[in-house]
N, C-alpha and C positions, 0 to 999 in steps of 0.2 A: 442465933446463927443456925441452930438445929432446925428451927421452924422453917426457915428459908430453904434449907436443903430438902426438907421433907415436902414442902409445897412444890419445889422444882421437880422432884421425882414424880409426884402425883400428876403434875401438869404434863410432863413428858409421857407418862403412861396413858393419860387421857387422849393424847394425840395419836398414840400408836394403836389403840383399840379400834377406831373406825377403819384404819388401814387394813387390819386383820379381817374385819367383817367384810370389807369390800372384796378381799381375795376369794372368799368362799362363794360369793355371788358370781364372780367372773369364772370360776371353775365350773359352775353349773350352766354357763351359757351354751346355747345350741352349737353343734359343730358346723363347720363351713359347708360340709356336704349334705347336711340334714339328716344323717343317719343317727340312730340311737341304739344303745345296748338294751336288749330285752330284760325285763324285770326277772325273768326266769334265770338268766345268766348270773345276775347279781345274787339271787337266791342260791343257786348251785354253788357259787363261790363261797358263800357263808356256810353252807351245809358241809362243804369240804373242809372247813376250818373247825367244825364241830358245833356249829350253832343251829338252833331250830328257829326258823323264821316265822314270826307271828303275823307280821303285816308289812306290806310294801305299798307305799302310796307315792304316786308321781305328782310332784308339785314344784313349780317355779324352775323347771329344767333339771330337777334332781329327783332321785328316789329317796324317800324317807323310810327307813327300815327299822322295825322293832324285832329284836331277836333275843334268844336266851341260849347260853352255852350249856354244856353237859353238867357243870357244877351248879347251875341254877342262877348264874349272874345275868341279869337282863342288860341289854345295851340298846342305844339308839344310834343309828349311823345314817350318814348322808352320802349318797353316791351320785356322781355326775352322770346324767342320762346319756350324754354324747360319747363318753369314754369308758364308763363303768369304774372310774377311779374313785377311791375313797376320799371324801372331802373332809368329813368330820365324824368323830365317834366319841361317845361318852356313856358312862353307866347311867341307867335309869334310876 
């Protein structure tokens, strides 16, 4: 019985993961009016939060950012180019 419950939970989680991945792709879709937020604006926002931006790369409708905070913790973040909204962030 325990095996059946565990397999059901894993199967349900397997169906949820592609849905979550799809959401980040949709957030990076270009805006309707075609305008984008400048990379310098994203950089200024992070610097205002105490991060030193190492690199910003535009790819697939998103800005991929590498930065380090004052304590030396590096992060990788993804921002939507159309809105400047944070889509995903994680420690490097």
